[in-house]
Structures are given as C-alpha cells and as structure tokens.
C-alpha positions as a Markdown table, in Angstrom:
| # | Residue | x | y | z |
|---|---|---|---|---|
| 1 | Met | 0.1 | -0.2 | 0.0 |
| 2 | Thr | 1.3 | 3.1 | -1.1 |
| 3 | Glu | 1.5 | 6.1 | 2.1 |
| 4 | Tyr | 0.5 | 9.6 | 1.0 |
| 5 | Ala | 3.1 | 11.6 | 0.2 |
| 6 | Glu | 2.0 | 15.2 | 1.4 |
| 7 | Pro | 2.8 | 17.9 | -1.5 |
| 8 | Ala | 6.1 | 19.7 | -0.6 |
| 9 | Thr | 4.7 | 23.1 | -1.0 |
| 10 | Arg | 2.5 | 22.5 | 2.3 |
| 11 | Lys | 5.4 | 22.0 | 4.4 |
| 12 | Leu | 7.4 | 25.2 | 2.6 |
| 13 | Leu | 7.7 | 27.8 | 5.9 |
| 14 | Ala | 5.4 | 30.5 | 5.4 |
| 15 | Ser | 6.9 | 34.4 | 4.9 |
| 16 | Asp | 5.2 | 37.6 | 6.2 |
| 17 | His | 3.9 | 38.5 | 3.1 |
| 18 | Asp | 2.0 | 34.8 | 2.8 |
| 19 | Arg | 0.3 | 35.7 | 5.9 |
| 20 | Asp | -0.8 | 39.3 | 5.0 |
| 21 | Arg | -2.2 | 37.4 | 1.8 |
| 22 | Val | -4.2 | 35.1 | 3.7 |
| 23 | Ala | -5.4 | 37.7 | 6.3 |
| 24 | Asp | -6.7 | 39.9 | 3.5 |
| 25 | Arg | -8.7 | 37.2 | 2.4 |
| 26 | Val | -10.3 | 36.7 | 5.4 |
| 27 | Arg | -11.2 | 40.7 | 5.8 |
| 28 | Thr | -12.5 | 40.7 | 2.4 |
| 29 | Ala | -14.7 | 37.2 | 3.3 |
| 30 | Ala | -16.0 | 39.2 | 6.2 |
| 31 | Ala | -16.7 | 42.4 | 4.0 |
| 32 | Asp | -18.8 | 40.1 | 1.7 |
| 33 | Gly | -20.7 | 38.4 | 4.4 |
| 34 | Arg | -19.1 | 34.8 | 3.8 |
| 35 | Ile | -18.0 | 34.9 | 7.5 |
| 36 | Glu | -19.2 | 36.1 | 10.7 |
| 37 | Leu | -17.1 | 39.2 | 12.2 |
| 38 | Ala | -17.1 | 36.7 | 15.6 |
| 39 | Glu | -14.8 | 34.7 | 13.4 |
| 40 | Val | -12.6 | 36.9 | 11.7 |
| 41 | Glu | -10.5 | 37.7 | 15.3 |
| 42 | Gln | -9.4 | 33.7 | 15.4 |
| 43 | Arg | -8.8 | 33.4 | 11.8 |
| 44 | Ile | -6.4 | 36.6 | 12.2 |
| 45 | Ala | -5.0 | 34.8 | 15.1 |
| 46 | Glu | -4.6 | 31.3 | 13.0 |
| 47 | Val | -3.2 | 33.2 | 10.5 |
| 48 | Tyr | -0.6 | 34.9 | 12.4 |
| 49 | Gln | 0.3 | 32.2 | 14.2 |
| 50 | Ser | 0.7 | 29.9 | 11.0 |
| 51 | Lys | 4.1 | 28.8 | 10.5 |
| 52 | Thr | 4.0 | 26.5 | 7.4 |
| 53 | His | 1.7 | 26.8 | 4.2 |
| 54 | Ala | -0.3 | 23.6 | 5.5 |
| 55 | Glu | -1.3 | 25.8 | 8.6 |
| 56 | Leu | -1.9 | 28.6 | 6.6 |
| 57 | Glu | -4.6 | 26.8 | 4.3 |
| 58 | Ile | -6.3 | 25.7 | 7.6 |
| 59 | Ala | -6.7 | 29.4 | 8.7 |
| 60 | Gly | -7.8 | 30.4 | 5.1 |
| 61 | Arg | -10.5 | 27.0 | 5.0 |
| 62 | Gly | -13.2 | 27.7 | 3.1 |
| 63 | Leu | -12.3 | 31.0 | 1.6 |
| 64 | Pro | -11.9 | 31.8 | -2.2 |
| 65 | Glu | -8.6 | 32.2 | -3.8 |
| 66 | Pro | -8.1 | 35.7 | -5.1 |
| 67 | Gly | -7.5 | 36.5 | -8.9 |
| 68 | Pro | -4.5 | 38.4 | -9.7 |
| 69 | Arg | -6.5 | 41.4 | -8.8 |
| 70 | Asp | -10.2 | 40.0 | -8.2 |
| 71 | Ala | -13.1 | 41.3 | -10.4 |
| 72 | Leu | -12.7 | 45.1 | -11.2 |
| 73 | Val | -16.1 | 45.6 | -12.5 |
| 74 | Val | -18.7 | 44.5 | -9.6 |
| 75 | Asp | -22.2 | 44.5 | -9.3 |
| 76 | Arg | -22.6 | 46.7 | -6.2 |
| 77 | Glu | -23.9 | 50.4 | -5.3 |
| 78 | Pro | -21.5 | 53.2 | -6.3 |
| 79 | Thr | -20.4 | 54.5 | -2.9 |
| 80 | Ser | -20.6 | 58.2 | -4.1 |
| 81 | Arg | -21.4 | 59.9 | -7.1 |
| 82 | Phe | -19.6 | 63.5 | -6.5 |
| 83 | Ala | -16.6 | 65.0 | -4.8 |
| 84 | Leu | -16.8 | 68.9 | -4.3 |
| 85 | Gly | -14.0 | 70.8 | -2.8 |
| 86 | Val | -14.7 | 74.6 | -2.2 |
| 87 | Phe | -12.2 | 76.4 | -0.1 |
| 88 | Gly | -11.2 | 73.0 | 0.9 |
| 89 | Gly | -10.3 | 69.6 | 0.2 |
| 90 | Tyr | -11.3 | 66.1 | -0.4 |
| 91 | Glu | -9.8 | 62.9 | -0.9 |
| 92 | Arg | -11.3 | 59.2 | -1.9 |
| 93 | Glu | -9.2 | 56.6 | -1.7 |
| 94 | Gly | -9.3 | 52.8 | -0.4 |
| 95 | Glu | -11.9 | 50.3 | -1.5 |
| 96 | Trp | -14.9 | 52.0 | -3.0 |
| 97 | Val | -17.2 | 51.8 | -6.1 |
| 98 | Leu | -17.7 | 54.1 | -8.9 |
| 99 | Pro | -20.8 | 54.9 | -10.5 |
| 100 | Pro | -21.0 | 55.2 | -14.3 |
| 101 | Arg | -20.5 | 58.4 | -14.2 |
| 102 | Phe | -18.6 | 60.4 | -11.3 |
| 103 | Leu | -18.3 | 64.5 | -10.9 |
| 104 | Ser | -15.0 | 65.6 | -9.0 |
| 105 | Trp | -15.5 | 69.6 | -8.5 |
| 106 | Ser | -12.3 | 71.9 | -7.4 |
| 107 | Met | -13.1 | 75.5 | -6.7 |
| 108 | Phe | -10.6 | 77.6 | -4.4 |
| 109 | Gly | -9.3 | 74.1 | -3.4 |
| 110 | Gly | -7.9 | 70.8 | -4.1 |
| 111 | Gly | -9.1 | 66.9 | -4.0 |
| 112 | Arg | -7.6 | 63.7 | -4.7 |
| 113 | Leu | -9.2 | 60.2 | -6.1 |
| 114 | Asp | -7.3 | 57.1 | -5.8 |
| 115 | Leu | -8.6 | 54.5 | -8.1 |
| 116 | Thr | -5.7 | 52.1 | -7.3 |
| 117 | Glu | -8.5 | 50.0 | -5.0 |
| 118 | Ala | -12.0 | 51.2 | -6.6 |
| 119 | Arg | -14.1 | 49.0 | -8.2 |
| 120 | Phe | -16.5 | 49.7 | -10.8 |
| 121 | Ser | -20.0 | 49.5 | -11.1 |
| 122 | Asn | -20.1 | 49.4 | -15.1 |
| 123 | Gln | -17.7 | 48.6 | -17.7 |
| 124 | Asp | -17.4 | 52.0 | -19.3 |
| 125 | Thr | -17.3 | 54.7 | -16.7 |
| 126 | Glu | -16.9 | 58.6 | -17.1 |
| 127 | Leu | -14.8 | 61.0 | -14.6 |
| 128 | Trp | -15.6 | 64.6 | -14.9 |
| 129 | Ala | -13.0 | 66.7 | -13.4 |
| 130 | Val | -13.5 | 70.5 | -13.0 |
| 131 | Ala | -10.9 | 72.7 | -11.7 |
| 132 | Leu | -11.7 | 76.0 | -11.1 |
| 133 | Trp | -8.8 | 78.2 | -9.4 |
| 134 | Gly | -8.1 | 74.7 | -7.9 |
| 135 | Gly | -6.8 | 71.1 | -8.3 |
| 136 | Thr | -7.6 | 67.6 | -8.7 |
| 137 | Glu | -5.4 | 64.7 | -8.7 |
| 138 | Ile | -6.5 | 61.4 | -10.2 |
| 139 | Val | -4.4 | 58.1 | -9.5 |
| 140 | Val | -5.5 | 55.6 | -11.8 |
| 141 | Pro | -4.5 | 51.6 | -12.0 |
| 142 | Asp | -2.3 | 50.7 | -14.7 |
| 143 | Asp | -4.5 | 47.4 | -15.4 |
| 144 | Ile | -7.5 | 49.5 | -17.1 |
| 145 | Glu | -8.1 | 51.3 | -20.1 |
| 146 | Val | -7.8 | 55.2 | -19.7 |
| 147 | Lys | -8.6 | 57.9 | -22.1 |
| 148 | Val | -8.3 | 61.7 | -20.9 |
| 149 | Lys | -10.5 | 64.2 | -22.9 |
| 150 | Gly | -10.4 | 67.3 | -20.7 |
| 151 | Phe | -8.5 | 70.3 | -21.9 |
| 152 | Gly | -6.6 | 73.4 | -19.6 |
| 153 | Leu | -8.0 | 77.2 | -20.2 |
| 154 | Phe | -5.3 | 79.1 | -18.4 |
| 155 | Gly | -4.5 | 76.0 | -16.5 |
| 156 | Leu | -3.1 | 72.3 | -17.0 |
| 157 | Phe | -5.3 | 69.0 | -17.7 |
| 158 | Gly | -2.4 | 66.5 | -17.7 |
| 159 | Lys | -2.8 | 63.1 | -19.7 |
| 160 | Arg | -0.1 | 61.3 | -18.4 |
| 161 | Ala | -2.7 | 58.1 | -17.1 |
| 162 | Ala | -4.0 | 57.8 | -20.8 |
| 163 | Arg | -3.4 | 53.7 | -21.7 |
| 164 | Gly | -4.9 | 51.1 | -23.4 |
| 165 | Gly | -6.1 | 48.1 | -21.5 |
| 166 | Gly | -4.3 | 45.8 | -23.9 |
| 167 | Gly | -7.6 | 44.2 | -25.3 |
| 168 | Lys | -8.1 | 41.9 | -22.6 |
| 169 | Pro | -11.9 | 40.8 | -22.2 |
| 170 | Gly | -13.5 | 42.4 | -18.9 |
| 171 | Thr | -11.2 | 45.4 | -18.6 |
| 172 | Pro | -12.8 | 48.5 | -17.1 |
| 173 | Arg | -12.6 | 51.4 | -19.5 |
| 174 | Leu | -12.6 | 55.0 | -18.0 |
| 175 | Val | -12.9 | 58.2 | -19.8 |
| 176 | Ile | -11.9 | 61.2 | -17.8 |
| 177 | Lys | -13.5 | 64.6 | -19.1 |
| 178 | Gly | -13.7 | 68.1 | -17.9 |
| 179 | Val | -12.0 | 71.6 | -17.7 |
| 180 | Ala | -9.2 | 73.3 | -15.9 |
| 181 | Leu | -9.6 | 77.1 | -15.7 |
| 182 | Trp | -7.0 | 78.8 | -13.7 |
| 183 | Gly | -6.0 | 75.5 | -12.2 |
| 184 | Ala | -5.0 | 71.9 | -12.5 |
| 185 | Val | -6.3 | 68.5 | -13.0 |
| 186 | Val | -3.4 | 66.0 | -13.0 |
| 187 | Thr | -3.5 | 62.4 | -13.9 |
| 188 | Lys | -1.0 | 59.7 | -13.3 |
| 189 | Ser | -0.9 | 55.6 | -13.4 |
| 190 | Lys | 0.2 | 53.5 | -10.9 |
| 191 | Ala | 1.8 | 50.3 | -11.4 |
| 192 | Met | -0.6 | 47.4 | -9.6 |
| 193 | Gly | 0.8 | 43.7 | -10.4 |
| 194 | Asn | -0.7 | 41.9 | -7.9 |
| 195 | Arg | -3.0 | 43.2 | -5.8 |
| 196 | His | -2.2 | 41.9 | -2.4 |
| 197 | Gln | 1.6 | 42.6 | -3.3 |
| 198 | Gln | 0.6 | 46.4 | -3.2 |
| 199 | Arg | -0.2 | 46.3 | 0.6 |
C-alpha cells in the first residue's frame, strides 16, 4: 500500500507576505458576508500563528482564492457619485465603488481621487473633473483602459494616465473629461502587479 505523501509546498515555511495575503482574504470574506465578524479575530490569530503553508491553508479554509486583482467590475451600489472641494479639500481612496458617471469639482481648493483600489459598477465609466482656481489629482491603476479628454484653459489638464487596456476581456474603461480653468487636473498611473503585493 502506497503511503500518502504530503505535497512539498505545504511543508514550506510561510513568509510575512504569505500571512498578510491570507489575512486579507479573511477580511475580504468578512466584508462580503462569507464569515461572521466574530470569526475574523480567531482566523486572523490562526493566520499569524501559522508557520507553514499547510497551517495557512487551514486558517484560510473555505475562502475563495483571489485572482490577480479580483473582479474590477462589480455588481454593487456606488459608494459615492461626486466629490466637492470648495475653499477646502477632499480625498477618495481605498476600496470604493464608482458609478457609471462621477463628478469631481474643485474650486479654490483641492482634491485627490485614488482609484487604485476602487471597483467599477459598470464596464464603461466617465469621470468628469472640473478645477476652477483649484487642483485635482487622479491616480488610476495601470491595469485598466484610460482615456483623457479634458482640456486646460489658462490651466493644465494632464494626460499622463492615458493608456490602452491591452485588449483583455473585462477590462474596465475609464474616460476622464472636464476642464481646468486657472487650475490643474493632474492624472497619473500606478503600477499594480498583484493587488496583494501592494499592501
């Protein structure tokens, strides 16, 4: 009778990155309603006590393995539909959901939109950015298609983030439109790689 041999990868010692990745899966599962909040603390403790990949598998039992960045287009309600900075500022970052049409308005103030962890409620999204004697910075991930069609009138509407989507099915398409009048709208791209390696 042949004795079962445990796969070598299960015996490998886990790194801090491995533990952080499984901890992220636990937190995401709780946010999605897959596990009860009361279970999160126990699972997280198991994750950071794990010494091998086999122990990490037990800590992450029953949870789906993420893709390179999970699904970017989701069937969820938008988190917000506009951002307003008048004589002040605003910032949107982290995990939030964009509507098909989003308005950013900066007047005598500034704002920052970070889309690197955002999700999209539609395949095609229009982001309207208006900067009047103010400034707006828009940071987009490098794994989506981005077109920049805004213009500057005595101001700057940067197009550094513009890029094609590489023809991959399911890639979100973002069109940034608007105007900068005596102000600036600056766009830039951030390399993502594997989502979990960014944290």
